[in-house]
Structures are given as structure tokens and as C-alpha cells.
Residue, then its C-alpha position, 0 to 999 in steps of 0.5 A: m595194520p596189526k595191533i600188537f601188545h609187546c611185553a618182556d621181562i616179567h620174571l615170574d617166580s622172582p624171589f624178592s629176596l630183599s623183602s621179608p618172607r611175607g613181603a616177598e610173597r605179596r610182591r610175587t602176587e602183585l607181579r602176577a596181578a600186573f601180568t594178568s592186568a596186561l593180558m586183560f588189557a590186550r583182550d579188551r583192546k582187541a590186540d591182534i598179536f601178543i608178544i613176550s620178548g624173553d624172561l617170562f620166568d625168573g629162572e629155569y626152575v618154575t613152580r607147578d603153580t606158576r606153570e598152571f597159571i601161565t598155561r591157563e592165562l595164555a590159553k584164555l587169549a585164544p584165538m589171539p596168537v602169542f609169540i614168545a622168544p625165551g631169554n637168558h633167564d628162562p632159556f628153552t631147554a628140556g623140561s622147561p615150561f615152554e614145552a607145555l606152552s608150545k602145545l597150546q594152539n595159540v602159542h608159538v615159542f621160538g627156539a635156537a633155529r630162526e623161524r618165520v610164522e605167517l599170519p596171512e589174515l593180518g598181512t604180517d610175518i613174525y620172525g623170532v629166535g630164542f635162548t636155549s642156554r644162559y648165553m647167546l654170543s651172536s646177534p639175534v638181529a643181524g643176518w635176517e632176510t625178510a621173505d616179503p618186504s611188502r608185508v608187515n615184518i616183525l622180529v621178536c627177540h631178547g638181546d642187549m644193546t648196552s655192550a657189543s661184547s655182551q654174552t647175552a645176545p649183543i645188538t647194535e643200532a646199525e644191525i637194526a637199521a640194516s635188518g629190513f624189519d618194520y618193528i623189532a620187539l626187544g627184551h632184556i633191558h628193564k627200563a622202558s626205552g620208548v619207541l625208537r627208530a634206526g633207518r626204517t626200522y622201529y624198535a623198543y624195549p617195553g621194560c619190566i612189567e613190575g619193578r623188583g627193587f630200587d634199581e628198577t624205579g618208577k611205574k612199569g608196563a608194556l607197549f600197545g599199538a599199531v604197526e604198519k609199513g613206515e609207521c608205528s603208533v605204539a605207546q607205553y601203558y602201565f600195569s605195575k601194582c607197586r613202584y619203587e622210588e628214591i628221593t633226596v631230602d635236605i634236612g640241613g639247618c633243622n633245629d630238632k628231629f621234629e622239624a626234620v621229620d616234618r620236612i621229610r613228610t612234606a617231601m613224601r606227599p607225592y608217594a602213596e601206599d603203592t610205593e616203596l620209598r627210599v629217602r636219602l637224607c643230606g645236609e649239614l647238622r649241628e647234632p645228629f637225629n635218630i629218625l626211624p621210619a615208624e615215626f611217619g606213621r601209616g596210611a593210604e596217603l603214605p608210602r607202603s614202606i620207607e627206607l632212610v639212608d642218612n648221608t647228612l654231614l655233622l658240623p664240627d664245633i670250630g671253637e673246640l677244634e681250634g685248640e685240639n692237638t690233632l691233625r683236624g686241629v692243625f687243619c682247622r687253624k690253618m684254614l681259619a687263618r687263610i679264611k680271615k685274609l680273604p674278602e668276606g663273601s667272595a667266591e674264594y672265601r666260600e670255597c675255603e669255608l666249604a673246604l674247611r667243613y668237608g675237610l674236618a668231616a674227612l679227617q680222623d681224630r688222631p693226635v699229631a704225634d701219631y702221624s709220621e713226619e712224612e704223613r704230616 
């Protein structure tokens, strides 16, 4: 019953191009720190096998400092064996860091040829295949045969379950169910899947270990636990040093900017300084508020950074619009005439009110004369 530590999509040397140069350097340091925490966790919990299912590096070019860092840190895991299946971001090509890593006594890097590595002391066989270019058109799961079904058989690979026509190693659930493996350690999808099962095979994406933008929200980490015949007690653990989060705050009806800021600050309370927060503002306002992130201040109880996205809707002055000789004016008069004929508070009354507000927001302030007869 081997205990495995399964991570993927580390993306060392990520540029963090949406951050400032100083911010990007900080995020790269935090990314390394998250991975270092994962290594320490695996050592402390006495994992039997350490697995990296692709995209250890963000690209084929890797800085000398990062090469030295990863070589030093993986060597520290010895005698724990490390198995790496390179992904589409870091294919195993000539001159890649994997050439040096392969020389470490405790590290095995899979290449284009499908391989099986026996671990007799654990009663386990590790299978794997890696990318050697940015594309892999065939499934890394289909077509295997386990040498000894009585042993614990684990497959390590990088692949895409979102599209059967993917150019980055397409995988189907049916292929997983027919594979004969006890556990398939996947990489490529940056959102953790949890441990899933197809047929008798357990499989999982651990997700990335550190989010890199608002398309990778929430805490990030890796998987740890025991795998045996017919059972899998692998669970998610979190190692990320910073998380990205998005919230929506309705500031509709606020009478002034101070009331709006107070409402936003209340909504931000669950997010501390380990969070980069995007706040989407919505609601209907009588007048616009120019709110700046700096107005929330700084401190341990506040997010590290705040990005405001204003999706509020400015309510028009119906009295003024009614008399306008514009398309909005015509629309306003016709809708008000219709609304007056409806029972106040009825469903149709409320629908027409909404249609009036959103229609006025969408229409332009162009005189009726500017529209062609066909447009009118």
C-alpha cells in the first residue's frame, strides 16, 4: 500500500506578465515557496513515491537558478523515488533540464517511449510517458497492458480530458476505465478534480500548486494518500502562498460613494493579505461613483491587491428623457404609456419597468432625425 504525493502544473519560471516587475518577482518567489512546502510535506509525511505529472517548468527555457533549485530540492528527497512525466509546456527535448534531473539517483523522467519501473519493496509498478514536443496527438492512457495485475499499478502522464480532438494528449473516461491501472496521476488541467473513478481505476488532476491569475482562483495544492488494490485514500492538501479570488458586490441604491465603499469593504472581510481580489461592482445608481482601490487602505485584514471592475448601471432621469426628441425619448414615452395601463405590482408591470431601464441604458443619445426610416 504505497503512499503517493501527486502534484502537477508547477510552472516554475512563470512570467506573471500581468503583474508589475516587482510583483512578478514576488509571485515567482512564492511559486517556488509553494513547491518547497510541498516537498517538505512529502518528506514529513514519509511519502513512498513523489509524482510530478507534467509542466514542472513554464517553458523550455529555464533559468540557471531554477535548474539549480530543482536539482537541489529533488535530490533532497532521496531515497524517495521521484517520477516525472514532462508536459506540453516542458517537453523532454535535447538540452532540457530533464537531462540533468535524469542523472539523479532517485529521479526517473519519462520520455516518448512508454516505460514501466518496478518498485519491488512497495509491490508497485510505475508506468509513464512524457511529451517530447508541444503536441501529443495520441492518448497517453490507451493501449497499455499491466505486467502484473496483482501489484499496485500507477500511470503517470500529462493529458487533456476536455476534448477528444485535443492536440495535447486527448484522454477519455472510457480509456481510463479500460486501462487496468489502479491509479492514474494526471496533469494539465489547473483546477483540482478531486479523486474520480472510472471502472476500477481511480484518477485525478491535482490542479496547479499556485494560482497565476484570475482564471485560477482559490487555494491550490496537491494530492497525498495511499493507493491499494480496489481502494484509494488520496486527498487534497493546500500549499499556495497567494490566491486569486473574484467577488461581485451590488452597490445599487447607495446614496454616496462612502456608503458604497463601506458595502464593498464588508464584502471583502473574508479575504486577507494572501489574496489578490477582483471586485465586480453591479447595481443601479442615480449617479456614478469614482472609487479607487487605494480608498480601502492596506493591512493584514485586507487583500494584498484590489482590482475594481465597474459593471454598474446608471439610472436615467425619466422626467428629462420623456421630453427628448431622441430614440431614447421615443422609447421612454412608449414604454411609460404601456406601463400606465398595467396593474401596478403585476409581473408584467415589473418586466416592463426592467425593460425600460435596460433599454434606455442600451440606446444611444441620437436625434430621431439621424435614423433612417427603416431604422425607426
